[in-house]
C-alpha positions as CSV (number, residue, x, y, z in Angstrom):
1,M,7.2,-37.5,-66.1
2,I,4.8,-34.8,-65.8
3,I,1.1,-35.1,-66.2
4,T,-1.8,-32.3,-65.9
5,E,-4.1,-32.6,-63.0
6,R,-6.8,-33.8,-65.2
7,Q,-5.0,-36.8,-66.0
8,K,-3.7,-37.2,-62.6
9,T,-7.4,-37.4,-61.4
10,I,-8.0,-40.0,-63.9
11,L,-4.9,-42.5,-63.7
12,E,-6.0,-42.0,-59.9
13,S,-9.5,-43.3,-60.1
14,L,-8.5,-45.6,-63.0
15,V,-6.0,-47.0,-60.5
16,E,-8.4,-47.3,-57.4
17,G,-11.2,-48.9,-59.5
18,Y,-9.0,-51.4,-60.9
19,I,-7.6,-52.8,-57.6
20,Q,-11.1,-53.1,-56.6
21,S,-12.4,-55.2,-59.4
22,A,-9.4,-56.4,-60.6
23,H,-11.0,-56.3,-64.3
24,P,-9.2,-53.3,-66.8
25,I,-11.1,-50.6,-66.9
26,S,-13.0,-48.8,-70.0
27,S,-13.8,-45.5,-70.8
28,Q,-17.5,-46.0,-69.9
29,W,-16.7,-47.3,-66.7
30,L,-14.7,-43.9,-65.8
31,E,-17.7,-41.8,-67.3
32,K,-20.4,-44.2,-65.1
33,E,-18.3,-44.7,-62.1
34,A,-16.2,-42.1,-61.0
35,G,-18.3,-38.9,-61.6
36,F,-16.1,-36.6,-64.0
37,D,-17.5,-33.5,-65.0
38,F,-15.9,-33.7,-68.4
39,S,-17.0,-35.2,-71.1
40,P,-16.6,-39.2,-72.5
41,A,-14.6,-37.8,-75.6
42,T,-12.2,-36.0,-72.7
43,I,-11.7,-38.8,-70.8
44,R,-11.0,-41.1,-73.6
45,S,-8.2,-38.7,-75.0
46,E,-6.5,-38.8,-71.6
47,L,-6.4,-42.8,-71.6
48,L,-4.3,-42.7,-74.5
49,V,-1.9,-39.7,-73.5
50,L,-1.6,-41.5,-70.1
51,M,-0.7,-45.0,-72.5
52,E,1.6,-42.8,-74.4
53,K,3.0,-42.0,-71.1
54,G,3.4,-45.1,-69.9
55,Y,1.3,-45.5,-66.8
56,L,-1.2,-46.9,-68.4
57,E,-1.5,-50.2,-70.7
58,Q,-4.4,-52.4,-72.4
59,P,-4.1,-56.1,-72.1
60,H,-6.4,-56.7,-75.2
61,V,-7.5,-54.3,-78.2
62,S,-10.9,-54.7,-77.1
63,A,-10.4,-54.7,-73.5
64,G,-9.7,-51.5,-70.8
65,R,-7.0,-50.1,-69.5
66,I,-4.8,-51.2,-66.5
67,P,-1.9,-49.6,-64.5
68,T,1.7,-50.1,-65.3
69,D,4.0,-49.9,-62.7
70,R,4.7,-46.3,-63.6
71,G,1.1,-46.2,-62.9
72,Y,1.1,-47.8,-59.3
73,R,4.4,-45.5,-58.6
74,F,3.0,-42.4,-59.5
75,V,-0.2,-43.4,-57.3
76,V,1.8,-44.5,-54.5
77,D,4.4,-41.5,-54.6
78,D,1.3,-39.0,-54.1
79,I,-0.4,-41.0,-51.5
80,I,3.2,-40.6,-49.7
81,Q,3.4,-36.9,-50.4
82,E,0.0,-36.2,-49.1
83,I,0.0,-38.0,-45.8
84,E,3.9,-36.5,-45.3
85,K,2.1,-33.2,-45.6
86,R,-0.4,-33.4,-43.2
87,E,1.7,-35.2,-40.5
88,E,3.9,-32.2,-41.4
89,E,0.7,-29.8,-40.8
90,L,0.3,-31.5,-37.4
91,S,3.7,-31.5,-36.3
92,Q,3.5,-28.1,-37.0
93,L,0.3,-27.6,-35.2
94,V,1.5,-29.8,-32.5
95,A,4.3,-27.6,-31.8
96,D,2.6,-24.7,-31.7
97,R,0.1,-25.8,-29.1
98,F,2.9,-27.2,-26.8
99,E,4.6,-23.8,-27.3
100,L,1.4,-22.4,-25.7
101,L,1.0,-25.0,-22.9
102,D,4.8,-24.8,-21.9
103,Q,3.9,-20.8,-21.7
104,L,0.7,-21.5,-19.4
105,A,2.9,-24.2,-17.7
106,E,5.6,-20.9,-16.5
107,S,2.3,-18.9,-15.3
108,T,1.1,-21.4,-12.5
109,T,2.5,-24.2,-10.1
110,A,-0.6,-25.9,-11.3
111,L,1.1,-29.4,-13.8
112,V,-0.7,-28.5,-17.2
113,L,-2.4,-31.2,-19.5
114,G,-2.8,-30.9,-23.2
115,Y,-4.9,-33.9,-25.0
116,T,-5.9,-34.3,-28.7
117,P,-7.7,-37.0,-29.7
118,R,-6.4,-37.0,-33.4
119,S,-3.6,-38.6,-32.4
120,G,-4.1,-39.3,-28.7
121,T,-1.8,-37.9,-27.1
122,M,-1.6,-36.3,-24.1
123,W,1.1,-33.8,-22.8
124,K,2.3,-32.9,-19.0
125,Q,4.3,-29.5,-18.8
126,G,5.2,-28.0,-15.4
127,W,6.3,-30.9,-12.8
128,E,9.0,-29.0,-11.4
129,H,7.2,-26.3,-10.2
130,L,3.9,-28.2,-9.1
131,L,6.9,-30.7,-6.7
132,R,7.5,-27.3,-5.4
133,E,4.4,-27.2,-3.2
134,P,4.5,-28.0,0.5
135,E,1.8,-31.1,0.1
136,F,4.3,-33.4,-1.6
137,E,6.7,-33.1,0.5
138,E,5.4,-36.5,1.8
139,R,5.9,-40.4,-0.2
140,D,2.5,-40.4,-0.3
141,S,1.4,-37.1,-1.7
142,L,3.8,-37.6,-4.3
143,W,2.5,-41.1,-4.9
144,N,-1.3,-40.3,-4.7
145,L,-0.2,-37.5,-7.4
146,T,1.4,-39.8,-10.1
147,K,-1.8,-42.0,-9.6
148,F,-4.1,-39.5,-10.7
149,V,-2.2,-38.3,-12.9
150,E,-2.1,-42.0,-14.7
151,D,-5.8,-42.1,-14.0
152,V,-6.3,-39.3,-16.1
153,E,-4.4,-40.2,-19.2
154,K,-6.2,-43.6,-19.4
155,H,-9.5,-42.1,-19.0
156,I,-9.3,-38.6,-20.7
157,A,-10.1,-40.1,-24.0
158,N,-13.6,-40.9,-23.0
159,F,-14.4,-37.9,-20.8
160,L,-16.7,-35.5,-22.5
161,P,-16.9,-31.6,-20.8
162,A,-20.7,-30.8,-20.2
163,K,-19.6,-27.0,-20.4
164,A,-16.6,-25.1,-22.3
165,M,-14.7,-25.3,-18.6
166,E,-14.9,-27.8,-15.8
167,V,-13.5,-27.4,-12.1
168,Y,-13.4,-30.4,-10.2
169,I,-12.4,-30.3,-6.1
170,G,-11.4,-33.5,-4.5
171,K,-14.5,-35.9,-4.3
172,E,-16.1,-34.6,-7.8
173,N,-13.2,-35.6,-10.3
174,P,-14.5,-38.2,-12.7
175,F,-11.2,-39.7,-13.7
176,S,-10.0,-41.2,-10.3
177,K,-10.5,-42.9,-7.2
178,V,-7.5,-40.3,-5.7
179,K,-9.3,-38.1,-4.4
180,D,-6.6,-35.6,-2.8
181,F,-6.8,-33.0,-5.6
182,A,-8.9,-30.3,-7.9
183,I,-8.8,-30.2,-11.9
184,I,-9.5,-27.4,-14.0
185,V,-10.4,-29.0,-17.4
186,R,-11.1,-26.5,-20.8
187,R,-12.1,-27.8,-24.3
188,S,-9.4,-26.5,-26.5
189,S,-9.9,-26.5,-30.7
190,F,-6.4,-28.4,-31.4
191,D,-7.2,-28.9,-35.1
192,S,-9.9,-28.3,-36.8
193,R,-11.5,-31.8,-37.2
194,Q,-11.4,-32.1,-33.1
195,A,-11.6,-30.3,-29.9
196,G,-8.8,-31.1,-27.5
197,L,-8.8,-30.7,-23.7
198,V,-6.5,-28.9,-21.7
199,A,-6.2,-28.9,-17.8
200,M,-4.2,-27.9,-14.9
201,V,-4.1,-30.2,-11.9
202,G,-3.0,-29.1,-8.2
203,P,-3.3,-29.7,-4.3
204,K,-6.7,-28.5,-3.3
205,R,-5.8,-25.5,-2.5
206,M,-5.0,-24.2,-5.9
207,E,-5.0,-20.8,-6.9
208,Y,-8.5,-21.1,-8.8
209,E,-8.9,-17.9,-9.9
210,K,-5.4,-17.3,-11.6
211,N,-6.2,-20.9,-13.0
212,I,-9.1,-20.6,-14.3
213,D,-7.8,-16.9,-16.1
214,L,-5.3,-18.3,-17.4
215,L,-6.8,-21.1,-19.3
216,I,-9.1,-18.4,-20.8
217,S,-6.1,-16.4,-21.9
218,Y,-4.8,-19.6,-23.6
219,G,-8.1,-19.9,-25.6
220,R,-7.7,-16.4,-27.0
221,K,-3.9,-16.8,-27.7
222,K,-4.9,-20.6,-29.5
223,D,-7.9,-18.9,-31.4
224,N,-5.3,-15.8,-32.8
């Protein structure tokens, strides 16, 4: 059964109030606590409509209203729809960013990392290109690389770069005791709430100028 936006707002506030207090909610409570910008008479009128539509009931004549099963169901379904909408938007955002990271990885022999604080997720692209480098013909070098990337993934959530882009070479890196590699880290606004990070990992002899330029270009694409 369709209800108006105003009725929805009143219903949601009443359900929330009843969940918190376990007492029937009056029109006076809604007027005082919910901060609506419409009159008490309007609130009372809309409560009657919501009762007629089966979303609310009144335990006693002098009591306030409480939600019916239909009222709870409406609010719960609305919550689910909002969450699904946000997740869909986030998934599309992640897909777009992942595509850019993939393009970035195709342009370099470094391993490309992308991290978003909102989901706590780190993506890794470009292993196949990096592992063709002569440094990784030795098993120990491959093991060190794996350990280095694991350490980055473990500590990146607490990493706050002082500048928009930082370059760490060998012993300078703040992530790991493994000192055989270089990492370039760039802040990136993966979503409107929190800034993420994009990084490139490779041997200390990586192509710094090329990779720095690629990360700068990535930032321009992301912002467009």
